[in-house]
N, C-alpha and C positions, 0 to 999 in steps of 0.2 A: 418510362425511364428505367435504365438498368440499375441494379443494386449490388452493393458489396455487403455481405453479411459477415459479422465478426462475432464469434462465440467466446464470451469471457464471463460466464455466469458464476462469479465467485465474489470475494469480499472487497473491501475498500483498497487494501494494499495491492491485491491482485489487479484490480481495475487500474490503479495508478502506474503499475509497472508495465502495463500494456500501451501507455500513451504514445511512445515513439512509433510503435507498430501501427496504431490507429492513424497517426498523421501520415505515415509513409503510404498507407493504402489510400488515404484521401488524395494525396498528391498524384499517385499513380492512376487513379480512376476519378479524375476531377469532375467528369460529367455524370457520375453515378451517385445515387443515394447511398450514404453509408449508414448501416444499421447495426447497432450493438445489441446482441442478445445477452441480457444480464439482469440481476435483481432490480426490481422497481425502485428500491431504496436509493440506488445510485443516480437516479434521474437528475437531481440538482447539480451534479458535477459534469454530466454529459456535455452540456453546452460550453463548459469552461475549457474543454480540450480543443475546441475549434476544429474538430475532426469528425464529429458524429452528428448526423442529421436526426436520428431517431433512436430511442431505446425501445427494444422489444422485450417486455418483461418475461423472465423465466427464472427458474431456480437451478441449482447445481445438478447437472446431468439430468435435467428434466427436458421433455420434448420442446423443441423450438416452435412456437406457434406462428410459423410463417404462412402467409396467405398470398394468393396471387401467383403469377408466373414465377418460376424458379429464379433465384438471384444469379447474376452473371458469375459472381465469385462468392465462395463461402470459405471462411478461414477458421480453423480450429486453434484458438488461442487459449484452450483449456488445459490440454495435456497431451499424452502420447498414445491415447487409444487403449482398447478398441471402443469403449463406451462413448467417448466424445466423438470419435470418428463416425459412429453410427448416426449420431444426431446431425452431423454435417452431410452425410450421404443422404439422409432423409429429405434434405432440401432440394435434391436433384440439381444442384448448381452445376453450371458448365465446367468451371474450374474450382477444384477443391484443394486448398492448401493445408497440408497436415504433416505431422512428423511420422516417420517410420521408427519402429522400436522393436525390442524383442517380442512384445505382445501384438505388434502390428507390422511384421517384417515385409509384407507385400506392398505397403503404401509407397506411392511414387512421391517421395519427399525426402528432405534431409534426415539424417539419423539423430535421434534424441541423445543429448548429452546430459546425464543426471547431475554433473558437477558444474553446470553453466549458470552464470548469474541470470536471474529471472528476466531482467530487462533485455539482456543480450540475446537470450533464447528466442524471443519473439521477433527481434530484429533479424536474427539469422534465418528464421523461418521465411519471412517475406522476401529476404534477400535471395533465397533460392530461386525465386521467380523474377529476378532482376530488379527488385524494388529496394532501393537503398533506404535504410533507416538509421538514424543517429541515436545511439543509446543515451546520449546526454540530453535529448530533447524531451525533458520531463516536466517543464514548467506549465502550470495552469494559469488561466486568466484569473484575476481577482474577482471574487463574488460581488454582486451588487449589494447584498445585505451588509449592514453595518456590524462590526464585531461586538459581541456582548460586553467585552472588556478590552480597553485599548492597551497595547504594548504589554500584554500579560506575559508572565512566565508560566508556561503551560506544563503541568505535571500530570502524566497519564499512567496510573498504576495498573491498569487492566490489560487483559489480553484474552483471546478466545479460549486458551487452555492454560491450566495452572503451571504447566512446564515452562511457560514463557512469562511468568509473573514474578518479578523481583519482590522481596518481602515488603509489606506495607510500612513497617516501621522505618525501613531505609528510605523509602520514598518520602516519608514524613520528615526525616532528618534533612533531606535535600530541600524540601519545600520550606522548612523552617529557616534554613540558611539563605535561600533566595528572598524570603520575606524580610529577613534581617538586613539585606542589602537594599531594601526599598522597593523591590519589585511587587506589583500587584499579582499575587500568585493565585491561579485557579487550578482546580482538580477536575479533569475531564474523564469521561467514560460513557458507557451505554446506560440505559435505564436499569438494566440488571446489575450494573456495577456501582449503583449509587451508594449502597451501604459501604462498599470498599472505599469509594471516594470520600465519604463522610468520615470514615475511620482515619484515613490519612490526614484529612484536614484537621480533625480533632487532635490528633497526636502532634500535629505541626503548630497548633495554637492559632489556626486560621478561623475567621468568622464563617458562619453557616453559608453566607452568600458566596463564598469562594468555591463551593461545590456546584459545578456545572454539569456533572454527569446526569444524563437523561433529560436535560433541560433545553438542549440546542438540537435543532435539526442538522442534517448533514451540511447544508449551505451555511448555517450559522457556525458550525464547527470549522468549516473551511475559512470563513471570514475571520474567526478568532485566530487561527493558526497563521493566516496570511499576514496579519498585523502584529503577531507575537514578537516579543523580544528574544525568547528562547523556548525550546521544547525539550523536555526530558521524558522519555517513554521507554516501554518495553519494545521488543521487536513485533510491532503490530501496525495496523493501517495508519494510525496517526503519525508515525514516524515518516511514512511516505508522503503525507501531506506537508510535513516540514520540508522535505526535499522538493516537492512541487512548488513551494513558494520561496525556496532559498533561505529559509529561516534557520539560524544557528540551532543545532540540535545535538543531543547526546542520546544515543540509542543503546539499550542493554540487550545483549544477545546471549542465548544459552544453548538450546539444543541444535540450532542451525547456525552455520557460519555466516558472518556478514559478507563473505565472498560470494554468497548465493543470493542474499536478500538485502544487503546493506546499502547505505547511501553512496553517492559518488564520492570518490576519494578527493576530488578537487573542489568540493563544496565546503561550506561552513558547518561541517558535520563531524562528529566523533562517534565511532562505533566501538564499544567496549566488549571484549570477549576474551575468555580464558579457555580456549579449546583448540582442537586440531581436527583436520578432516573437514568434510562438508556438512554432514549430518550425524554428528556423533551421538546425539540424543533423540528422544521421541518428542517431536513438536506438539503432539497431541496428548502428552502425558498428563497424569493427574497429580504429580508432585513437582515442585520447583526443581528445574534441572540443576545439577550440582555445579555446572559451569557458570550459571547465572549467580549462584550463591557466592562464588569466588569474587564477584565484583563488590568492592567496598564503597561505602559512602564517600570516603576520602578520594577515591578514584573519580567518582562522578563529579565531586566539587572541583577537583583539579582539572578535569576535562572542561568544565564550565569556565574556569579561569583561563584556560588555554584558548578557548573560543573568543574571549574578550581581548586577547593580546593582538596588537597590530601585526600584520604579515611582515616577515623580514624582507 
């Protein structure tokens, strides 16, 4: 059997922004095995795309442990090279889909656009080889696992870097307001963010059982979000899960514009940002980005109210 190998060895949000490209490749190579080289932690979501036959575990910019004959096609859905290009070249695939860029000017591929939305970027890459991809094709199948809490208001105060974390006391104020409206409020996060989640819950006056950080696997988290009433989060992977399930959401942006990583404008989503340009701040910074600090609790509560208003 021929194979199509896709390299996207990054995090949850990165994985989800690649869904339209995965599906486009699946349609274009219907008789081939589709293989995603990505972290093993993403395995529970792979089947939910309907586009990937197998996950090949690897880490960011780590060698792809490909075995057997070279794949027919290998696609660099990681970046603009040269490091990720070298991983694709090592597979010896007959066709290699990659971006050309200032650091890889000799590549036979479209030119990288640093100001392009992440979803559109990968659709454009496969489009260069005549493979149409719809940037709006982001929905996932619902998980089989039952959600740990039904119709929850999900509050997610964490993010990979401090630059993208809105202050905990502000998240607590939002959680308190949601609870006052009668929502079952839960605070999510990774195991490493459990103390942060507990602090938010405590300040919001929520019971200890509201803290789900570190207690759900990825499939359980997806089930929670798929069934949620609303999601409030920083610019991180959980916000992309809300997009994947069409759940009303408010996402808070700081160092990076929602024009590059934000939810679709036609969905039940609100992206709050007080910045200009594409990447005015350092997304990997160690201090909360000043643009994020300009977002007030009242703005978030107003956005939640607007989400509940019927469309005109």
